C-alpha positions in Angstrom: 111.0 -29.8 -56.2 109.3 -28.5 -59.3 109.4 -31.8 -61.3 107.0 -33.8 -59.1 104.5 -30.9 -59.1 104.9 -30.7 -62.9 104.3 -34.4 -63.3 101.1 -34.3 -61.2 99.9 -31.3 -63.2 100.4 -33.3 -66.5 98.5 -36.3 -65.0 95.6 -34.0 -63.9 95.4 -32.4 -67.4 95.4 -35.9 -69.0 92.7 -37.1 -66.7 90.5 -34.0 -67.4 91.0 -34.5 -71.1 90.0 -38.2 -70.8 86.8 -37.2 -69.0 86.0 -34.6 -71.7 86.6 -37.1 -74.4 84.4 -39.7 -72.6 81.6 -37.1 -72.2 81.8 -36.3 -75.9 81.7 -39.9 -76.9 78.7 -40.6 -74.6 76.9 -37.5 -76.1 77.7 -38.8 -79.6 76.2 -42.2 -78.8 73.2 -40.5 -77.3 72.5 -38.6 -80.5 72.8 -41.7 -82.7 69.5 -43.0 -84.2 67.9 -46.0 -82.5 68.5 -48.4 -85.3 72.3 -47.7 -85.1 72.5 -48.7 -81.5 70.6 -52.0 -81.5 71.1 -55.4 -83.2 70.4 -54.9 -86.9 69.2 -57.9 -89.0 69.2 -57.8 -92.8 65.4 -57.2 -93.0 65.7 -54.1 -90.9 68.5 -52.8 -93.2 66.3 -53.4 -96.3 63.4 -51.6 -94.7 65.6 -48.7 -93.7 66.9 -48.5 -97.3 63.4 -48.3 -98.6 62.7 -45.4 -96.2 65.9 -43.4 -96.3 68.1 -44.3 -99.3 68.6 -41.3 -101.5 68.4 -43.2 -104.8 65.0 -44.6 -103.9 63.8 -41.2 -102.6 64.7 -39.6 -105.9 63.1 -42.4 -107.9 59.9 -41.8 -105.9 60.0 -38.1 -106.9 60.5 -39.1 -110.5 57.5 -41.4 -110.1 55.3 -38.6 -108.8 56.6 -36.3 -111.7 55.5 -39.0 -114.2 52.0 -39.1 -112.7 51.9 -35.3 -113.5 52.8 -36.2 -117.1 50.0 -38.7 -117.2 47.5 -35.9 -116.2 48.9 -33.7 -119.0 48.5 -36.5 -121.6 44.9 -37.1 -120.6 44.0 -33.4 -121.0 43.5 -33.7 -124.8 40.5 -36.0 -124.2 38.8 -33.8 -121.5 36.7 -30.7 -122.0 38.3 -27.3 -121.7 36.5 -24.5 -119.8 37.7 -21.0 -120.6 36.6 -17.7 -119.0 37.8 -14.3 -120.1 37.0 -10.6 -120.1 38.3 -7.3 -121.2 37.8 -3.6 -120.3 39.0 -0.8 -122.6 39.0 3.0 -122.3 39.6 4.9 -125.5 40.3 8.6 -126.1 37.0 10.2 -127.1 38.7 12.0 -130.0 39.7 8.7 -131.4 36.2 7.4 -131.7 34.2 7.7 -134.9 30.7 9.2 -134.8 27.9 7.7 -136.8 25.1 9.7 -138.5 21.8 8.1 -138.0 18.3 9.5 -139.0 19.6 13.1 -138.8 21.3 12.5 -135.5 24.8 11.7 -134.6 25.6 8.6 -132.5 28.8 8.6 -130.6 30.0 5.2 -129.6 31.0 4.8 -125.9 34.7 5.3 -125.1 34.5 2.7 -122.4 33.9 -0.9 -123.4 33.8 -4.2 -121.6 33.0 -7.8 -122.3 33.1 -11.1 -120.4 32.3 -14.7 -121.2 32.7 -18.3 -120.3 33.0 -21.1 -122.8 33.3 -24.9 -122.7 35.0 -26.7 -125.6 35.0 -30.4 -126.2 37.0 -32.1 -129.0 35.1 -34.9 -130.5 37.5 -35.9 -133.2 41.3 -35.3 -133.3 42.4 -37.8 -135.9 42.9 -40.6 -133.3 44.7 -38.4 -130.8 42.1 -38.7 -128.0 42.0 -42.5 -127.9 45.8 -42.6 -128.2 46.1 -40.2 -125.3 44.0 -42.4 -123.0 46.1 -45.4 -123.8 49.4 -43.4 -123.6 48.4 -42.1 -120.1 48.0 -45.7 -118.9 51.2 -46.9 -120.5 53.2 -43.9 -119.1 52.0 -44.7 -115.6 52.9 -48.3 -115.9 56.3 -47.5 -117.4 57.1 -45.1 -114.5 56.1 -47.7 -112.0 58.3 -50.3 -113.6 61.3 -47.9 -113.6 60.6 -47.2 -109.9 60.6 -50.9 -109.2 63.9 -51.3 -111.0 65.5 -48.7 -108.8 64.2 -50.3 -105.7 65.4 -53.8 -106.8 68.9 -52.5 -107.7 69.2 -50.6 -104.4 68.0 -53.5 -102.2 70.4 -55.8 -104.0 73.3 -53.4 -103.3 72.1 -53.2 -99.6 72.0 -57.0 -99.3 75.5 -57.4 -100.8 76.8 -54.6 -98.5 75.4 -56.4 -95.5 77.1 -59.6 -96.6 80.4 -57.7 -97.1 80.2 -56.3 -93.6 79.5 -59.8 -92.2 82.5 -61.1 -94.2 84.8 -58.4 -93.0 83.8 -59.0 -89.3 84.4 -62.8 -89.6 87.7 -62.2 -91.4 88.8 -60.2 -88.4 87.9 -63.2 -86.2 89.8 -65.6 -88.4 93.0 -63.5 -88.5 92.9 -62.7 -84.8 92.7 -66.4 -84.2 95.6 -67.0 -86.6 97.7 -64.3 -84.9 97.0 -65.8 -81.5 98.0 -69.3 -82.7 101.2 -68.0 -84.2 101.9 -65.9 -81.1 101.4 -69.0 -78.9 103.9 -70.8 -81.1 106.4 -68.0 -80.8 106.1 -68.0 -77.0 106.5 -71.8 -77.0 109.6 -71.6 -79.2 111.0 -68.8 -77.0 110.6 -71.0 -73.9 112.2 -73.9 -75.7 115.1 -71.7 -76.8 115.5 -70.4 -73.3 115.6 -74.0 -72.1 118.2 -74.8 -74.8 116.1 -77.4 -76.6 115.7 -75.6 -79.9 118.0 -73.2 -81.9 117.5 -69.5 -82.3 116.3 -70.1 -85.8 113.0 -71.6 -84.6 112.3 -68.4 -82.7 113.2 -66.2 -85.7 111.0 -68.3 -87.9 108.0 -68.0 -85.5 108.6 -64.2 -85.2 108.5 -63.9 -89.1 105.3 -65.9 -89.2 103.6 -63.6 -86.7 104.8 -60.5 -88.5 103.5 -61.9 -91.8 100.1 -62.5 -90.4 99.6 -59.2 -88.7 99.1 -57.2 -92.0 96.2 -59.6 -92.9 94.6 -58.7 -89.6 95.1 -55.0 -90.2 93.6 -55.3 -93.7 90.6 -57.2 -92.3 89.9 -54.4 -89.8 90.2 -51.8 -92.6 87.8 -53.8 -94.8 85.4 -53.9 -91.9 85.5 -50.1 -91.5 84.9 -49.6 -95.2 82.1 -52.2 -95.4 80.2 -50.5 -92.5 80.7 -47.1 -94.1 79.2 -48.4 -97.4 76.3 -50.0 -95.6 75.5 -46.8 -93.6 75.7 -44.8 -96.8 73.2 -47.2 -98.5 70.9 -46.8 -95.5 70.8 -43.1 -96.1 72.6 -42.1 -92.9 75.1 -39.3 -92.5 77.6 -40.4 -89.9 78.5 -37.9 -87.1 81.8 -36.3 -87.7 83.1 -37.4 -84.3 82.9 -41.1 -85.3 86.4 -42.0 -86.6 87.0 -45.7 -86.4 84.3 -48.2 -85.7 80.8 -47.4 -86.7 78.5 -48.9 -84.0 76.5 -51.1 -86.4 75.7 -54.5 -84.8 74.9 -57.0 -87.5 73.0 -60.0 -86.2 72.3 -62.2 -89.2 74.7 -64.9 -90.4 75.4 -66.3 -93.9 72.5 -68.3 -95.3 73.9 -71.6 -96.8 70.5 -73.4 -97.2 70.2 -75.4 -100.4 68.7 -73.5 -103.3 67.6 -75.4 -106.3 67.5 -73.7 -109.8 65.7 -74.7 -113.0 67.5 -72.6 -115.5 64.9 -72.7 -118.4 62.1 -71.7 -115.9 64.4 -69.0 -114.4 65.0 -67.5 -117.8 61.2 -67.6 -118.6 60.5 -65.9 -115.2 63.1 -63.2 -115.9 61.7 -62.4 -119.4 58.2 -62.1 -117.9 58.9 -60.3 -114.6 62.0 -58.1 -115.0 60.8 -54.5 -114.5 63.4 -53.3 -117.0 61.7 -55.3 -119.8 58.2 -54.1 -118.6 59.4 -50.5 -118.8 60.8 -51.0 -122.3 57.6 -52.8 -123.5 55.6 -49.8 -122.3 58.1 -47.5 -124.1 57.5 -49.5 -127.3 53.7 -49.0 -126.8 54.2 -45.3 -126.3 56.2 -45.0 -129.5 53.4 -46.8 -131.4 50.9 -44.4 -130.0 53.2 -41.5 -131.1 52.9 -42.8 -134.7 49.1 -42.4 -134.4 49.5 -38.9 -133.0 51.8 -38.0 -135.8 49.4 -39.3 -138.5 46.6 -37.3 -136.9 48.1 -34.3 -138.6 46.7 -35.6 -141.9 43.2 -35.5 -140.5 40.7 -32.8 -139.5 39.8 -31.8 -136.0 36.2 -31.2 -134.9 35.1 -29.5 -131.7 31.9 -28.6 -130.0 31.5 -25.4 -127.9 29.0 -23.7 -125.8 29.2 -20.6 -123.6 27.6 -17.4 -122.2 28.7 -13.8 -123.0 28.2 -10.4 -121.5 29.2 -7.0 -123.0 28.1 -3.4 -122.8 25.7 -2.0 -125.4 27.3 -0.1 -128.3 24.3 1.2 -130.2 21.2 0.6 -128.1 20.5 3.6 -125.9 21.4 4.3 -123.3 25.0 3.8 -124.4 26.9 3.4 -121.2 28.7 0.8 -119.1 25.6 -0.2 -117.1 23.6 -1.1 -120.1 24.8 -4.7 -121.0 23.7 -7.3 -123.4 24.1 -11.0 -122.6 23.2 -14.4 -123.9 24.4 -17.9 -124.7 26.0 -19.3 -127.8 26.7 -22.8 -129.0 28.1 -24.4 -132.1 30.8 -26.6 -133.8 34.1 -25.8 -135.4 36.4 -27.8 -137.7 39.9 -27.2 -138.9 42.0 -29.1 -141.4 45.5 -28.5 -142.5 45.3 -29.3 -146.2 49.1 -28.7 -146.6 51.4 -27.9 -143.7 54.7 -27.8 -145.6 55.5 -31.6 -145.1 55.5 -31.0 -141.3 53.2 -33.9 -140.6 55.1 -36.2 -143.0 58.4 -35.4 -141.1 56.7 -36.2 -137.7 55.4 -39.5 -139.1 58.8 -40.5 -140.4 60.4 -39.7 -137.0 57.8 -41.5 -135.0 58.0 -44.7 -137.1 61.8 -44.7 -136.7 61.6 -44.3 -133.0 59.0 -47.1 -132.8 61.3 -49.5 -134.7 64.1 -48.6 -132.4 61.9 -49.2 -129.3 61.1 -52.7 -130.7 64.8 -53.4 -131.1 65.5 -52.2 -127.6 63.0 -54.7 -126.2 64.5 -57.6 -128.2 68.1 -56.6 -127.2 67.2 -56.1 -123.5 65.6 -59.6 -123.6 69.0 -61.0 -124.7 70.8 -59.0 -122.0 68.4 -60.3 -119.3 68.9 -63.9 -120.4 72.7 -63.3 -120.4 72.5 -61.9 -116.9 70.4 -64.9 -115.7 72.9 -67.4 -117.2 75.9 -65.5 -115.8 74.3 -65.3 -112.3 73.4 -69.0 -112.5 77.0 -69.8 -113.4 78.3 -67.7 -110.6 75.9 -69.4 -108.1 76.8 -72.9 -109.3 80.5 -72.0 -108.9 79.9 -70.6 -105.4 77.9 -73.6 -104.4 80.6 -76.0 -105.6 83.3 -74.1 -103.7 81.1 -74.1 -100.5 80.5 -77.9 -100.9 84.2 -78.5 -101.3 84.9 -76.7 -98.0 82.6 -78.7 -95.7 85.2 -80.8 -94.0 88.4 -78.9 -94.9 88.4 -76.8 -91.7 87.9 -79.8 -89.4 90.7 -81.6 -91.3 93.0 -78.6 -91.0 92.3 -78.4 -87.2 93.1 -82.1 -86.8 96.3 -81.7 -88.9 97.4 -78.9 -86.6 96.8 -81.0 -83.5 98.8 -83.8 -84.9 101.6 -81.5 -86.0 101.8 -80.0 -82.5 101.7 -83.5 -80.9 104.5 -84.7 -83.2 106.6 -81.6 -82.5 106.2 -82.1 -78.8 107.3 -85.7 -78.9 110.2 -84.8 -81.2 109.0 -86.7 -84.3 107.9 -83.5 -86.1 109.4 -80.1 -86.8 108.4 -76.6 -86.2 107.9 -76.1 -89.9 105.2 -78.8 -89.8 103.4 -76.8 -87.1 103.7 -73.5 -89.0 102.5 -75.1 -92.2 99.5 -76.6 -90.4 98.7 -73.3 -88.8 98.9 -71.5 -92.2 96.7 -74.2 -93.7 94.1 -73.8 -91.0 94.0 -70.0 -91.5 93.6 -70.5 -95.2 90.8 -73.0 -94.7 89.0 -70.7 -92.3 89.4 -67.8 -94.7 88.2 -69.8 -97.7 85.2 -71.1 -95.7 84.1 -67.6 -94.7 84.6 -66.3 -98.2 82.7 -69.3 -99.7 79.7 -68.6 -97.4 79.8 -64.9 -98.4 80.1 -65.7 -102.1 77.2 -68.2 -101.9 74.9 -65.7 -100.2 75.9 -62.9 -102.6 75.5 -65.1 -105.7 72.1 -66.2 -104.6 71.0 -62.6 -104.1 72.3 -61.6 -107.5 70.5 -64.5 -109.1 67.2 -63.6 -107.4 67.7 -60.1 -108.7 68.4 -61.4 -112.2 65.2 -63.3 -112.4 63.1 -60.4 -111.1 62.3 -61.8 -107.6 61.1 -59.4 -104.8 64.3 -58.6 -103.0 62.5 -58.1 -99.6 60.4 -61.2 -99.8 63.3 -63.4 -100.8 65.6 -62.0 -98.1 62.9 -62.9 -95.5 62.8 -66.6 -96.5 
């Protein structure tokens, strides 16, 4: 009598647990961001990466910090306004008295002074002009470095999107393959039960199904990993209660439109537009300006100043804090380090060496950029040739499978012919999907190599 009641109790607990799990899942889906619960094209992914990707956000902070450096560099060419003051109280016993006309004058033990002064450098041995140019070059270099980070991150996002598309389509391919092989297994089982085929046919069909299932499992795992990578690039922290399938709905398909390339023109475009080269050229300019700054140590500096001062009277009666003297002052000052212990010479030697290295960096990076363009071009040509070679293979494989099944039905073909045809069809479908992915990814990498705008080219 207790066993039925116990079984009902177990069923009730299981049902309650299912309801709780369903409520948690619905709550988790409710808390998901809007972009994660709607169809997501590639352009939306790129825009989300621009807004949320951590690498881009950090690069933006670096850009803002560089603008702060620009302001500091310009400071040498701008006037300096300085205000200061002092108050001092001294022990009266520590103050010297002065005899004057038979009388003794005691200086006040309380003193104060205040003033404001503006100082403008008019000659710094070339530093001021160099600072103005350096500020501009620093700003342009920082912007180029920021653009490099954006381009690299957007390329990674495009490739991650294509990887997720590939993984999803590979699941479809292997699910269809498993279904085909399962149908063949059922057909062979029926034939065996009817006594028209040997047990060997059934065993061979079972092995074929078992061999294909790991491919489907791996495809599903690749799909989970690809979606995780894409969500990470989009700057999204997945909820802890999402275990298996991330609810990302990709809507775009692989772009196989023809894309013509003129390699010499592409190399010229890359050498002119790549932000890495722009940043290095600005770095070379900054090192040249550093040579000018270093040589400025050989030359004098000249400054003009003007100001206004207030201080309490020291000798004019009444000698107290309320009796102040004030007035303006103006003038010029010059300084020149005739010998600084070879300090300037050392700075010049260092600056010249760094300038030569910067020039070498530009030349070397140019070679690297050209190599990247040629490599990306070669990869694209290879991907295009593979894609062209697969245009009719899938249709031919499907037709071959139909003929193999028809021959097996009429008794003129064998089960091995059918299994071989099914394997060939799966391979053709897999190669076709992989070729589409490789073509799209190779085109994206080539566009990055020549310095194209990754958002604009993705929208074409």
